[in-house]
C-alpha positions as CSV (number, residue, x, y, z in Angstrom):
1,M,-27.4,-202.2,70.2
2,N,-29.3,-198.9,70.2
3,M,-30.2,-197.9,66.7
4,E,-32.3,-194.7,67.4
5,K,-32.8,-192.4,64.5
6,V,-30.6,-189.2,64.5
7,N,-32.5,-186.1,63.4
8,C,-31.2,-182.9,61.9
9,H,-33.0,-179.7,63.2
10,N,-32.8,-176.5,61.2
11,L,-33.1,-173.6,63.6
12,R,-33.2,-169.8,63.3
13,I,-30.9,-168.0,65.6
14,L,-30.5,-164.3,66.1
15,K,-27.1,-162.7,65.3
16,R,-26.4,-161.7,68.9
17,F,-26.6,-165.5,69.8
18,F,-25.1,-166.8,66.6
19,E,-21.8,-164.9,67.1
20,P,-20.9,-166.5,70.5
21,V,-21.8,-170.0,69.2
22,L,-19.5,-169.3,66.2
23,A,-16.8,-168.1,68.6
24,G,-17.2,-171.1,70.8
25,T,-18.1,-169.2,73.9
26,K,-21.8,-170.2,73.9
27,K,-21.9,-173.9,74.3
28,F,-25.6,-174.5,75.1
29,E,-29.0,-173.7,73.8
30,I,-32.4,-173.4,75.5
31,R,-35.3,-174.2,73.2
32,F,-39.0,-175.1,73.4
33,D,-39.1,-178.8,72.8
34,D,-41.5,-178.9,69.9
35,R,-39.2,-181.1,67.9
36,G,-38.3,-183.9,70.3
37,Y,-34.6,-183.0,70.6
38,K,-32.4,-185.8,71.7
39,K,-28.7,-186.5,72.4
40,G,-26.8,-187.1,69.1
41,D,-29.2,-185.0,66.9
42,F,-27.6,-182.4,64.6
43,I,-28.5,-178.7,65.0
44,V,-28.1,-176.5,61.9
45,M,-28.3,-172.9,63.1
46,H,-29.2,-170.2,60.5
47,E,-28.2,-166.7,61.4
48,Y,-31.2,-164.4,61.4
49,S,-31.6,-160.6,61.8
50,D,-34.7,-159.3,63.4
51,E,-33.9,-155.7,62.6
52,A,-34.6,-156.1,58.9
53,P,-36.1,-159.6,59.0
54,H,-33.9,-161.8,56.8
55,Y,-31.4,-164.7,56.9
56,S,-27.7,-163.7,56.4
57,G,-26.8,-167.0,54.7
58,R,-24.3,-168.0,57.5
59,T,-24.9,-171.3,59.2
60,I,-23.2,-173.4,61.8
61,T,-23.7,-177.1,62.5
62,K,-23.4,-178.6,66.0
63,R,-24.4,-181.8,67.7
64,I,-26.5,-182.2,70.8
65,G,-24.6,-183.6,73.8
66,F,-26.2,-183.5,77.2
67,I,-29.9,-182.6,77.3
68,T,-32.3,-181.9,80.2
69,N,-35.4,-180.1,81.2
70,Y,-34.3,-179.7,84.8
71,E,-35.4,-176.3,86.2
72,Q,-36.6,-175.2,82.8
73,K,-39.9,-173.5,82.0
74,E,-42.7,-175.9,81.1
75,G,-42.0,-177.5,77.7
76,F,-38.4,-176.2,77.4
77,V,-35.1,-178.1,77.3
78,V,-31.4,-177.0,77.6
79,F,-28.8,-178.9,75.6
80,S,-25.0,-178.7,75.1
81,L,-23.7,-177.9,71.7
82,L,-20.8,-180.1,70.6
83,D,-18.4,-179.4,67.7
84,L,-18.4,-181.9,64.9
85,V,-15.2,-183.9,64.7
């Protein structure tokens, strides 16, 4: 039985990307893999404004589904965002 540790990653996300994630139309994320993302990890996205740099206080939590670095820039991964059940 695989007992790998599941991590929770807190990430800043710009409002223009946060809104489609919240609406359910953006179902993937491309990130630099400086955190060792893996399938099953939780992603807590914190909405951020770069116009007047601050956090809005809104968050959304997703889970990583499929993950790959295929055809990505060096060091980047793309992963699917799954709803929590």
